[in-house]
ChimeraX commands (.cxc) that place a marker at each C-alpha (Angstrom):
marker #1 position -26.40,32.63,45.32 radius 0.5
marker #1 position -23.57,30.71,47.57 radius 0.5
marker #1 position -22.76,27.09,46.57 radius 0.5
marker #1 position -21.34,24.89,49.17 radius 0.5
marker #1 position -19.04,22.84,48.46 radius 0.5
marker #1 position -19.45,19.05,50.03 radius 0.5
marker #1 position -16.93,16.77,51.06 radius 0.5
marker #1 position -17.63,13.53,50.08 radius 0.5
marker #1 position -18.97,10.89,52.48 radius 0.5
marker #1 position -15.98,8.46,52.04 radius 0.5
marker #1 position -13.16,11.18,52.94 radius 0.5
marker #1 position -15.09,12.00,56.07 radius 0.5
marker #1 position -14.07,10.91,58.74 radius 0.5
marker #1 position -16.49,8.80,61.49 radius 0.5
marker #1 position -16.35,9.96,65.13 radius 0.5
marker #1 position -13.76,7.24,67.23 radius 0.5
marker #1 position -15.58,5.22,69.01 radius 0.5
marker #1 position -13.06,2.47,69.96 radius 0.5
marker #1 position -9.57,1.77,70.89 radius 0.5
marker #1 position -6.59,1.25,68.15 radius 0.5
marker #1 position -4.91,-2.16,68.11 radius 0.5
marker #1 position -1.20,-0.16,69.65 radius 0.5
marker #1 position -3.53,1.90,72.56 radius 0.5
marker #1 position -4.78,-1.94,73.65 radius 0.5
marker #1 position -1.06,-3.35,73.63 radius 0.5
marker #1 position 0.32,-0.39,75.25 radius 0.5
marker #1 position -2.74,-0.80,77.98 radius 0.5
marker #1 position -1.97,-4.47,78.31 radius 0.5
marker #1 position 1.52,-3.83,78.64 radius 0.5
marker #1 position 1.43,-1.39,81.52 radius 0.5
marker #1 position -1.04,-3.41,83.21 radius 0.5
marker #1 position 1.13,-6.50,82.97 radius 0.5
marker #1 position 4.08,-4.41,84.31 radius 0.5
marker #1 position 2.08,-3.60,87.38 radius 0.5
marker #1 position 1.08,-7.17,87.56 radius 0.5
marker #1 position 5.12,-8.01,87.80 radius 0.5
marker #1 position 5.80,-5.17,90.52 radius 0.5
marker #1 position 2.55,-6.29,92.80 radius 0.5
marker #1 position 4.13,-9.95,92.76 radius 0.5
marker #1 position 7.30,-9.08,93.45 radius 0.5
marker #1 position 6.25,-6.81,96.46 radius 0.5
marker #1 position 4.14,-9.36,97.91 radius 0.5
marker #1 position 6.89,-11.94,97.39 radius 0.5
marker #1 position 9.41,-9.73,99.56 radius 0.5
marker #1 position 6.51,-9.13,102.37 radius 0.5
marker #1 position 6.01,-13.05,102.30 radius 0.5
marker #1 position 9.64,-14.01,102.71 radius 0.5
marker #1 position 10.14,-10.82,105.60 radius 0.5
marker #1 position 7.10,-12.16,107.40 radius 0.5
marker #1 position 8.17,-15.77,106.80 radius 0.5
marker #1 position 12.08,-14.55,108.57 radius 0.5
marker #1 position 10.02,-12.75,111.80 radius 0.5
marker #1 position 8.09,-16.19,112.46 radius 0.5
marker #1 position 11.50,-17.67,112.35 radius 0.5
marker #1 position 12.83,-15.40,114.22 radius 0.5
marker #1 position 10.23,-15.52,117.04 radius 0.5
marker #1 position 10.40,-18.92,116.98 radius 0.5
marker #1 position 13.90,-19.16,117.68 radius 0.5
marker #1 position 13.77,-15.92,120.63 radius 0.5
marker #1 position 11.25,-18.13,122.03 radius 0.5
marker #1 position 13.29,-21.31,122.28 radius 0.5
marker #1 position 16.45,-19.31,124.01 radius 0.5
marker #1 position 13.84,-17.91,126.33 radius 0.5
marker #1 position 12.66,-21.22,127.28 radius 0.5
marker #1 position 16.57,-22.64,128.02 radius 0.5
marker #1 position 17.33,-19.48,129.56 radius 0.5
marker #1 position 14.74,-20.16,132.30 radius 0.5
marker #1 position 15.78,-23.87,132.57 radius 0.5
marker #1 position 19.14,-22.89,132.85 radius 0.5
marker #1 position 18.24,-20.22,135.62 radius 0.5
marker #1 position 16.43,-22.46,137.48 radius 0.5
marker #1 position 19.41,-25.80,137.55 radius 0.5
marker #1 position 22.11,-22.89,138.39 radius 0.5
marker #1 position 20.07,-21.49,141.21 radius 0.5
marker #1 position 19.02,-25.38,142.60 radius 0.5
marker #1 position 23.36,-25.97,142.79 radius 0.5
marker #1 position 24.03,-26.50,146.62 radius 0.5
marker #1 position 27.91,-26.59,147.84 radius 0.5
marker #1 position 27.29,-29.91,149.14 radius 0.5
marker #1 position 26.77,-31.65,145.71 radius 0.5
marker #1 position 28.01,-31.51,142.12 radius 0.5
marker #1 position 26.96,-31.23,138.62 radius 0.5
marker #1 position 26.83,-33.81,136.08 radius 0.5
marker #1 position 26.21,-33.23,132.50 radius 0.5
marker #1 position 25.25,-36.47,131.17 radius 0.5
marker #1 position 25.20,-36.99,127.14 radius 0.5
marker #1 position 23.29,-39.95,125.42 radius 0.5
marker #1 position 24.71,-39.43,122.08 radius 0.5
marker #1 position 28.38,-39.10,123.13 radius 0.5
marker #1 position 30.54,-41.88,122.26 radius 0.5
marker #1 position 28.54,-43.17,119.91 radius 0.5
marker #1 position 25.49,-44.15,121.57 radius 0.5
marker #1 position 27.68,-46.38,123.70 radius 0.5
marker #1 position 26.95,-46.12,128.09 radius 0.5
marker #1 position 29.32,-43.75,129.55 radius 0.5
marker #1 position 30.41,-44.48,133.32 radius 0.5
marker #1 position 30.21,-41.52,135.67 radius 0.5
marker #1 position 33.20,-43.01,137.72 radius 0.5
marker #1 position 35.04,-45.98,137.70 radius 0.5
marker #1 position 33.04,-47.71,140.26 radius 0.5
marker #1 position 29.42,-46.72,138.23 radius 0.5
marker #1 position 27.23,-49.64,138.56 radius 0.5
marker #1 position 24.70,-48.84,135.78 radius 0.5
marker #1 position 26.74,-46.13,133.07 radius 0.5
marker link #1:1,2 radius 0.2
marker link #1:2,3 radius 0.2
marker link #1:3,4 radius 0.2
marker link #1:4,5 radius 0.2
marker link #1:5,6 radius 0.2
marker link #1:6,7 radius 0.2
marker link #1:7,8 radius 0.2
marker link #1:8,9 radius 0.2
marker link #1:9,10 radius 0.2
marker link #1:10,11 radius 0.2
marker link #1:11,12 radius 0.2
marker link #1:12,13 radius 0.2
marker link #1:13,14 radius 0.2
marker link #1:14,15 radius 0.2
marker link #1:15,16 radius 0.2
marker link #1:16,17 radius 0.2
marker link #1:17,18 radius 0.2
marker link #1:18,19 radius 0.2
marker link #1:19,20 radius 0.2
marker link #1:20,21 radius 0.2
marker link #1:21,22 radius 0.2
marker link #1:22,23 radius 0.2
marker link #1:23,24 radius 0.2
marker link #1:24,25 radius 0.2
marker link #1:25,26 radius 0.2
marker link #1:26,27 radius 0.2
marker link #1:27,28 radius 0.2
marker link #1:28,29 radius 0.2
marker link #1:29,30 radius 0.2
marker link #1:30,31 radius 0.2
marker link #1:31,32 radius 0.2
marker link #1:32,33 radius 0.2
marker link #1:33,34 radius 0.2
marker link #1:34,35 radius 0.2
marker link #1:35,36 radius 0.2
marker link #1:36,37 radius 0.2
marker link #1:37,38 radius 0.2
marker link #1:38,39 radius 0.2
marker link #1:39,40 radius 0.2
marker link #1:40,41 radius 0.2
marker link #1:41,42 radius 0.2
marker link #1:42,43 radius 0.2
marker link #1:43,44 radius 0.2
marker link #1:44,45 radius 0.2
marker link #1:45,46 radius 0.2
marker link #1:46,47 radius 0.2
marker link #1:47,48 radius 0.2
marker link #1:48,49 radius 0.2
marker link #1:49,50 radius 0.2
marker link #1:50,51 radius 0.2
marker link #1:51,52 radius 0.2
marker link #1:52,53 radius 0.2
marker link #1:53,54 radius 0.2
marker link #1:54,55 radius 0.2
marker link #1:55,56 radius 0.2
marker link #1:56,57 radius 0.2
marker link #1:57,58 radius 0.2
marker link #1:58,59 radius 0.2
marker link #1:59,60 radius 0.2
marker link #1:60,61 radius 0.2
marker link #1:61,62 radius 0.2
marker link #1:62,63 radius 0.2
marker link #1:63,64 radius 0.2
marker link #1:64,65 radius 0.2
marker link #1:65,66 radius 0.2
marker link #1:66,67 radius 0.2
marker link #1:67,68 radius 0.2
marker link #1:68,69 radius 0.2
marker link #1:69,70 radius 0.2
marker link #1:70,71 radius 0.2
marker link #1:71,72 radius 0.2
marker link #1:72,73 radius 0.2
marker link #1:73,74 radius 0.2
marker link #1:74,75 radius 0.2
marker link #1:75,76 radius 0.2
marker link #1:76,77 radius 0.2
marker link #1:77,78 radius 0.2
marker link #1:78,79 radius 0.2
marker link #1:79,80 radius 0.2
marker link #1:80,81 radius 0.2
marker link #1:81,82 radius 0.2
marker link #1:82,83 radius 0.2
marker link #1:83,84 radius 0.2
marker link #1:84,85 radius 0.2
marker link #1:85,86 radius 0.2
marker link #1:86,87 radius 0.2
marker link #1:87,88 radius 0.2
marker link #1:88,89 radius 0.2
marker link #1:89,90 radius 0.2
marker link #1:90,91 radius 0.2
marker link #1:91,92 radius 0.2
marker link #1:92,93 radius 0.2
marker link #1:93,94 radius 0.2
marker link #1:94,95 radius 0.2
marker link #1:95,96 radius 0.2
marker link #1:96,97 radius 0.2
marker link #1:97,98 radius 0.2
marker link #1:98,99 radius 0.2
marker link #1:99,100 radius 0.2
marker link #1:100,101 radius 0.2
marker link #1:101,102 radius 0.2
marker link #1:102,103 radius 0.2
marker link #1:103,104 radius 0.2
view
């Protein structure tokens, strides 16, 4: 008759049904690294989009300015002259266009 040797129940390992603390900490660390990486990507994308919008606004303003200058230059005749007047010149004081200018 063959007798079977049984191991005591206390030494037998129960089947694993949960994660260990180290595994949970490693998973949390990996998720944190992914979150930081994704946040950096969105930050760079936001800055790039903002720069693109500013460049678009600048281009629009430059186009308006160019159209206005072209229209002004096209309206110049040989009989007249160009007067460029700026209100901020001389600290806001009135500037006469000629020595006989009645309303500077």
